[in-house]
N, C-alpha and C positions, 0 to 999 in steps of 0.2 A: 578345381576348387579354388575360391578366392582366398587370399591371405587375410588372416584375422585382423591385421593392422588396418585394413581398409574399412572395417566395420566397427572398430573399437578405438577410442582415443588413447594416446600414450598414457602409461601408468603415472608418469609425473604430472600430467595435466589433471588426471583424476584425483590425485592427492592434493593438488592445488585447489581444485573445486571443493573437495571435501573440507579442506582447511578453511576456505572462505566461508563455506556454509556453517562450519562449526563456530567461527568468529561471529557471524551474523546472529546465530542462535544465542551465543553468549551475550551479545550486545542487546538483543531484544529481551532476553530474560533479565538482564541487569536493569534495563530501563523500566521494565514492568515492576521489578522488585522495588526499585527506588521510588517509582510513582506510587505504589501501594503504601510504602513507608511514609511518604510525604502526606498522603491522604489520611493516614492513621496517626498523624502528628508525632511521628518519631522525632526525637530531638536531634540537634545538629551532630552531636557526638555519635549517635547511632548511625546517622547517614554517612558520616566520615568513616566509620568502621566498616560499613558495607562497601564503600568505595575502595578502601584499602584491601579488603578481602578480594574484591573483583580483580583489581590490578595485579596484586602480588600473588594471589593463589590461582584464580581462573586463567589469567594471562601469563603467569609465571614471570613477572617482572621482579628481578632480585632486589632492586633498591627504589625507594619512592619517598618523595617529600611533596605534600600538597600544601601550598601556601595560599591563604585567603586574606582579604583585607576588609576591615570595617572602619570607615571614617579615616582612611589612610594609615591605619595601624595594622601592619602585617604580622601574621603568626603562622607557624607550622601546625596544621590540624590533623594531619595523617602522615605517618612515616614508617619506614622499615629499613633496617640495615644501613643507617647513615649516622654520621657524626654531627650532632647538633651543636653549633657554636654556643659560646657563653652568652653572647648577645643575639638571641634568636631573631629578634625583631629587625635588627639591621640587616642580617643576611637574607631574611625572608623578603625584605624590600627589594632585593635584586630582581625579583620577579617582574618588576615594572620595566626592565630593559628589553624584554622580549615582546614583540608585536604580533608574531605568528609562530606556529610550531617550528622549532629550529634545533639544529644539532649544536651542542655546546662545545665551544673551543676550550681546550685544556690550557691550564697555566694562567688563567686570568684571575681566578679567585679560588681559594682553598675549599670553600663550601661548594661552589659550582663544579669543581674538579671531580666530585663524587659521581656526577651524572653525565649521561650521554645526550639526553634530549630534554627540551623544555616545551611545554604545551601551555601557552597563556590563554586566559579567558577574559574577554572584554564584554561589558554590558553597557549599552548606550555610549559606546566609545570610551568607556572608562575601565581600567584594569580591575578585576575583582578576584582573580585567582590565577594560580600557575602551578602546574604539575611538573615536577622534575623526575625523570626516569633514569636509572643507572643499572649497570651490570648487564646490558643488553648486547648480545652478539648479533651483528648485522647479518641477515640472511634473507631469503625470499619472503619470510613472513613478517619482517620488521615493519615494513611500510603499512601492511594491513593492521597490525597491532596498534601502531601509532594512530591510524585513522579511527579505530574503535575506541581507544582511550581518549582521543580528542573529543569524540561525540559524547562519551559518558561524562567526561570532565566538564564540558560545556553544559550538559544537561543538569548535572547536580549543582554546579556553581550558580547558574542562572536561576534554577529553581529555588535555591536557598536565598539568593539575593532578592528574588521576588517575594519570598516568604518574609524576609526581613523588612522589606519595604512595606509590605501589607501590614505587618505587625506595627511598624513605626507609624503608619497611617492611622491604625486603630488607636494607638497610644495618643497620637496628636488629636484625634477626634475626642478622646476621653478628656484630655487636658483642656480642649476647647469647651467641652461641656462644663467642666469644673470652673473654668474662667467665667463662663456665662452665668453659672449659679452664683459664683462669688460676686459678679457684677450686680445681679438681681438683689442679693442680700445687702450689698453695700448701698444700693439705691434705696432700699427699705430703711437703712439706718439714718439717712440724711433727710431732713425735712423737705418735702416736695413744695409746700406752700408756706411762705413766710408772711407774717401779719402786715397789713397795710391799713393803719387806723388813723384817726384824726390827730392823735398826739405823737405818733411815730410810724415810721415805715422801715421795713427791712427788704432788701433785694439782693439776689445773688447771681453770680455767673459761675458755672461749674462745668469745666471741660476736663475729662480724664485723658491723659496721654495714652494710656493703654486701657485694656478692659477694666482693670481695677487700679485704684490709685491710693495715695497716702494723704491726700488733702481732706480736710474735714471742716465743716461749719455747722453751727446749730443755734437754736433759740430756745429759751426757757421762760415761761411765765412764772413769776415768783409772787404773784398776788395782784390785786387790782391796780397798784401803783408802782410795781417794780417788775423788771424783766432783765434777763441776761442774754447776751449774744457772744459768740466766740468763733474763732477761726484757728486752725492748727495745720501743721505740716509735719508728717512723719518722715524721718530720714529714710531714703531708699525708695524703691519702686516695686511695683508688681504685688504678688500675693502676700509676701512677708510684710510689706508696708500696709497693705489693706487689713491684714489680720491684726497688726498692732493698733491700727486706727480703730478697728471695731472694739478691741479690748479697751482702748482709751475712752471711747465713747460710753461703754458700759460703766466704767469706773466713774466717769464724770457725772453721768445721769444718776448714779447711786449716791453721789455726794452732794450734788447741787441743791437738793431739797432738804438737806439736814440742818438748815439754818446756821451754817458755819460762817465765820467771818471769811472774807476773801483771802486773807493770809492763811488761815487754816485750810481752806479749800485747796490752795495751791500746794501747800506743804503735804497734804495727804495725797494729792494727785501724784506728786513727785515720788513719794514713798511707794505707792502702789505700782507705778510704772517701772521704777527701778527694780522691784521684785520680779517683774516680767523680763526686762531687758538685760539685767545684770550689768548695766552701763555700756552695753554693746550697741544699743540703738537709742535714739533720742527723739524728742518731739519739741518743735517750737509751737508756742501757744499764746494767744491773746484772748483775754476775757474782759468784757465790760459789763458792769451792772448799772442800770439806769433806775434812779429813784425819783419819781415825779414829786413826791412830798417834799424832798430836800432839794429838788432841782439840781441833781448832782449825778455825774458819771464817775464811778469808781472803777478802776481797772488795774490789771497786772499784765505786764508783757514778759513772757518767759522766753526770751531769746528770739522772738518773732520779728519779722520786718515791721518797723513801727508804722501803725496806721496813721493816717493824716486826719487831723481834727480841724474843722473849719467853722468859724463863728464870726459874724460881722466882717467878712472878707479878710479875716486874719487866720493864719494857719499855725498849727503846732503838731509836731510828731510825738506820738504817745510812746515814750521809751521806758518809763519807770517800771520796774518789775524785778526779775530774777534771772538766773541761768536757765538754760534749756532744761526740759523735764526728762528724767530718766538717765541722765549722764552720771549723777552722783547720788549716793544714798541719802545725803542730807543737803538741803539748800543752804549755802552759807549766809544768804541774806534774801529778804523779800521786801521790796519797796512798793508801797501802794501809791498809785497815781489818782488824782482827782481833778475834774474839770467842772465848773459851774454850767448849768444848762438853763440859764435865764432867757436865752435867745435861741432862735432856730439854729440848729447845729447839724453838721454832717460828719460822720466818722466813716472814712474810706479805708477799709482793710483788705489785704490781699496776701497771697502766698508768693514764693520766689519764682513761680511760673510766670509772673508778670515781669519781675526785674531781671530774670535770666533770659529773656526773649530778645535775640538780636535782630537787626534789620539787614538789608542788603549791603549796607556800608559798615557792617560789624559794630554798630552802635547799639546801646542798650537804653532801656527806659530808666533814667536816673531819678533819684528822689526829687531833684529840681524840676524835671519834666512832669512828674506825677503831681507835684504840688501846684504847678502852673495849670495843669488840666483841672485839678480840683477847684482852684479859684475861679476858673472860667465857667464851671458847670455846677457849682454847689447849690445854686438856686433851683435846680431841677428836682423833680421827684426822684426817689431812689431808683425806681425802674427806669426812668428816662436817663438818669445819670449813668446807670450801667450800660444802657443801650448805646449812649454816646461814647462811653469808654471803650466798649468792645469794637465799635467802628474805628475809633482812634487807634486801637491796638492793631487791628487788621491793616489799616493804612500805613502804620509805622513799620510793621514787620515785612511788608512786601511779600516776596515769594518764600520767605522762611517759614517752615512748619513750627508748630508749638513744640518745644523740646521737652516739656514737662507738664504735669498737671497744672491747670490754670484755674484759680479760684479767686473770686472777689466777693466780699460781703460789705454792702453799703447800708449804713443806718442813718436815718434822718429823724431828728428829734424836733417836735413842734410844740413847745410848751404853751404857746399862745392860744391853743385850742383846748387847754385844760378847763 
């Protein structure tokens, strides 16, 4: 009779195989449970609880700390039988020192001294998580357990990271749609076509730095012989500036047809804007009212860059007015400016996107340069003037991008055609 040892493997080998099979079953069951939980939109806390149960209960690991990071901010999201330091984020950041599963050296750090092994997880070569395991007695099963925990940790960390990235992508797409809607609404608030008549012309250049901006221009017909034009710049950028600009435009359009004096108009504009901004935001604003019966331009400059007025090859900057709008509850003064319009005149107005534009030599478009350009081109139509100016700006700035919203409003008065 042959000995049984020739037909049966040693008992120790059978036990090893059974243990390996048991771990594989645990791993597969855990992966299946986590996958189902992710598909069922179980939140992150629920997934971390499942991970903690698997590591500390199913695999009987006495001590655990799972650290994860979001935007370089580390925190401990699952733990058992450990001392969490007062400043948890600083200690959790120690996870970044491990590049691969490693045995932890004792005596280097009181937080790390609680553990025996570190299992880091990297996604696209960036650290996203690290599991610290402690209280483990090294034996024949230790390496197998580390392998299983490494697989589960990688799976859950990468799955959550992908879920986070997907959620961030959806949020970004939603923000993009909101920006697109805001852009469309803002474009609706600004006049697409400006009048070009025998007695006057209006022409604009409008370039937003981002999808929405804080620059504003407008035109209002106040009867057969009067019209108003304006340009404004809301402090700040983006959605908040665009919202304030829309609010300002609604207030202005509600007041401009009430037959107020220009001083009353400016005073009420400031009062209404201050109610909105509480002094935390402000608007620079220039408005001009042209009266052909009186052959007169009446204007107020509320802290805006002074427009350039040209008549008979002589220039003047239109500075009279008041403080910026919305900064104070009551304007301390309002000066009214007036210019006769007996001759062909050009009013060249713009926002700080023009004057804040540097060139390759770190030079800026000074008032002197802008006046010189105006003198050389004021005889052109308003459209041709703006075309020449935009070419001038592009030649001047060279490779520099536009740093801000860029708005120009040019008005040409031709009283000889009355």
